[in-house]
C-alpha positions as CSV (number, residue, x, y, z in Angstrom):
1,X,2.9,2.4,-28.1
2,X,0.0,4.4,-29.4
3,X,-2.5,7.1,-27.8
4,X,-4.6,5.7,-24.6
5,X,-7.8,5.1,-24.9
6,X,-10.4,7.5,-23.5
7,X,-11.3,4.4,-20.7
8,X,-7.1,4.2,-20.3
9,X,-6.4,8.2,-20.4
10,X,-9.0,7.8,-17.4
11,X,-7.6,5.1,-14.9
12,X,-4.1,6.4,-15.8
13,X,-4.9,10.2,-14.9
14,X,-7.1,8.9,-11.9
15,X,-4.2,6.4,-10.8
16,X,-1.8,9.2,-10.5
17,X,-4.1,11.3,-8.8
18,X,-4.4,8.8,-6.2
19,X,-1.2,8.0,-6.3
20,X,0.3,11.0,-4.1
21,X,-2.6,10.1,-1.2
22,X,-1.2,6.7,-1.2
23,X,2.4,7.6,-0.8
24,X,3.8,8.1,-4.3
25,X,3.8,11.2,-6.5
26,X,2.1,11.9,-9.4
27,X,4.1,10.7,-12.1
28,X,5.0,7.4,-10.2
29,X,1.5,6.7,-10.1
30,X,0.7,7.4,-13.7
31,X,3.9,5.2,-14.8
32,X,2.3,2.1,-12.8
33,X,-1.0,2.4,-13.9
34,X,0.1,2.7,-17.7
35,X,2.4,-1.0,-17.0
36,X,-0.4,-2.0,-14.9
37,X,-3.0,-1.9,-17.7
38,X,-0.6,-3.0,-21.1
39,X,-1.5,-6.1,-22.2
40,X,2.3,-6.9,-23.1
41,X,5.9,-5.4,-21.3
42,X,6.2,-1.9,-21.8
43,X,9.7,0.2,-22.5
44,X,10.4,3.6,-20.9
45,X,10.5,5.2,-24.0
46,X,6.9,4.0,-25.0
47,X,6.2,5.1,-21.8
48,X,7.5,8.6,-22.2
49,X,5.7,9.3,-25.7
50,X,2.4,8.0,-24.6
51,X,2.8,9.9,-21.1
52,X,4.3,12.7,-22.6
53,X,6.9,12.7,-19.7
54,X,10.8,12.9,-20.2
55,X,12.7,10.2,-20.5
56,X,14.4,11.3,-17.2
57,X,11.2,11.2,-15.2
58,X,10.5,7.9,-16.6
59,X,13.7,6.7,-15.4
60,X,13.6,7.9,-11.8
61,X,9.7,6.8,-11.7
62,X,10.6,3.4,-12.7
63,X,14.1,3.3,-10.2
64,X,11.4,4.2,-7.6
65,X,8.4,1.7,-8.8
66,X,11.3,-0.7,-8.4
67,X,11.8,-0.2,-4.8
68,X,8.4,-0.4,-4.1
69,X,9.4,-3.6,-5.7
70,X,5.8,-3.2,-8.0
71,X,6.9,-3.5,-11.0
72,X,9.2,-6.3,-12.8
73,X,11.9,-5.8,-15.7
74,X,12.2,-7.9,-18.5
75,X,14.4,-7.9,-21.4
76,X,13.3,-9.3,-24.6
77,X,15.1,-11.5,-26.9
78,X,17.1,-9.3,-29.7
79,X,16.2,-6.0,-28.0
80,X,18.5,-4.2,-25.8
81,X,15.9,-2.2,-24.2
82,X,14.5,-2.6,-20.6
83,X,10.6,-3.8,-20.6
84,X,8.5,-3.4,-17.2
85,X,5.6,-5.4,-16.7
86,X,3.7,-5.5,-12.9
87,X,5.5,-7.6,-10.2
88,X,1.8,-9.2,-9.7
89,X,-2.2,-8.9,-9.7
90,X,-3.9,-6.5,-7.7
91,X,-3.7,-8.2,-4.7
92,X,0.0,-8.2,-4.6
93,X,0.3,-4.5,-5.8
94,X,-1.8,-3.8,-2.2
95,X,0.0,-5.7,-0.1
96,X,3.4,-4.6,-1.3
97,X,1.9,-1.0,-1.3
98,X,0.6,-1.6,2.5
99,X,4.4,-3.2,3.3
100,X,6.0,-0.2,2.0
101,X,4.0,2.4,4.4
102,X,4.0,0.4,6.8
103,X,8.0,0.6,6.8
104,X,7.9,4.2,5.9
105,X,5.2,4.9,8.6
106,X,4.1,3.1,10.7
107,X,7.4,0.9,12.3
108,X,9.0,4.8,12.9
109,X,6.2,5.5,15.2
110,X,6.1,2.5,16.8
111,X,9.4,3.3,17.4
112,X,9.1,6.7,18.3
113,X,6.6,5.6,20.8
114,X,8.2,2.6,22.2
115,X,11.2,5.6,23.1
116,X,8.8,7.8,24.6
117,X,7.4,4.9,27.0
118,X,10.7,4.1,28.6
119,X,11.2,7.7,29.3
120,X,10.9,8.7,32.9
121,X,7.6,10.5,33.4
122,X,8.4,13.8,35.8
123,X,4.7,15.0,36.3
124,X,1.2,14.5,35.7
125,X,1.0,15.8,32.3
126,X,3.9,13.8,31.2
127,X,2.2,10.7,33.0
128,X,-1.4,12.0,30.9
129,X,0.9,12.1,27.7
130,X,2.1,8.6,27.9
131,X,-1.3,7.1,29.1
132,X,-2.2,8.6,25.5
133,X,1.0,6.5,23.8
134,X,0.6,3.5,25.2
135,X,-3.2,3.6,24.0
136,X,-1.8,4.7,20.6
137,X,1.0,2.1,20.6
138,X,-1.1,-0.5,21.8
139,X,-3.7,-0.1,18.8
140,X,-1.1,0.1,16.5
141,X,0.7,-2.7,18.0
142,X,-2.6,-4.9,17.3
143,X,-3.2,-3.8,14.0
144,X,0.1,-4.5,12.7
145,X,0.0,-8.3,14.1
146,X,-3.4,-8.1,13.0
147,X,-2.1,-7.3,9.3
148,X,0.6,-9.6,9.8
149,X,-1.9,-12.7,10.1
150,X,-4.0,-11.7,7.4
151,X,-1.2,-10.9,5.1
152,X,0.1,-14.4,5.5
153,X,-3.5,-15.9,4.1
154,X,-4.2,-16.8,0.8
155,X,-6.1,-14.7,-2.0
156,X,-9.1,-16.9,-2.0
157,X,-9.4,-17.2,1.9
158,X,-8.8,-13.4,2.1
159,X,-11.5,-12.4,-0.7
160,X,-14.0,-14.4,1.1
161,X,-13.1,-12.8,4.8
162,X,-13.4,-9.7,3.2
163,X,-16.4,-10.5,1.4
164,X,-18.1,-12.0,5.0
165,X,-17.8,-7.9,6.5
166,X,-20.0,-6.9,8.7
167,X,-21.2,-10.8,9.2
168,X,-18.2,-11.4,11.3
169,X,-19.4,-9.0,13.9
170,X,-22.7,-10.6,13.9
171,X,-21.2,-13.8,14.5
172,X,-19.4,-12.6,17.6
173,X,-22.2,-11.0,19.2
174,X,-24.1,-14.3,18.6
175,X,-21.3,-16.6,19.9
176,X,-21.4,-13.5,22.6
177,X,-17.9,-12.6,22.2
178,X,-18.7,-9.1,20.8
179,X,-19.6,-6.5,23.5
180,X,-21.6,-4.3,22.4
181,X,-21.4,-0.1,23.3
182,X,-23.5,-0.2,26.5
183,X,-23.9,-3.7,27.4
184,X,-22.8,-5.1,30.9
185,X,-19.5,-7.2,31.1
């Protein structure tokens, strides 16, 4: 593989920086970005050379990307090396990242909140704390249910819904289903 163009280098570098904010480390983010923009499947030696990473860093990064189900292993006839390509398009990537974040972050939080809400409150402070926890639990539960429903939509429907944006709120307001702050019930 040849050196990255300035355009590709910018994308790979930025994706690495953003990766740490999305729950993956910088190196893994850069490896994924390189695989994502590659016109054809790429093997680990080319990744190491292009990114300037050690072969062991590439190997560990690929294992993590496979665990997240973000890359797919490919073999090429007559070549014993393993090649990698993205496991899907941008929508698939977003969905997988969201599912993994949910599994790693949201579900343990919901589990802790459920356990805390089952504990007997021994004083007024505990009652207040549980009320706050119930509010948080109910919001997270509602968001995860919404995510499950949205995640079942096909990409075209989801795109249309997202493009509607605030129009959905105006539609609910028009039909009388949306209550704005300060409005009487």
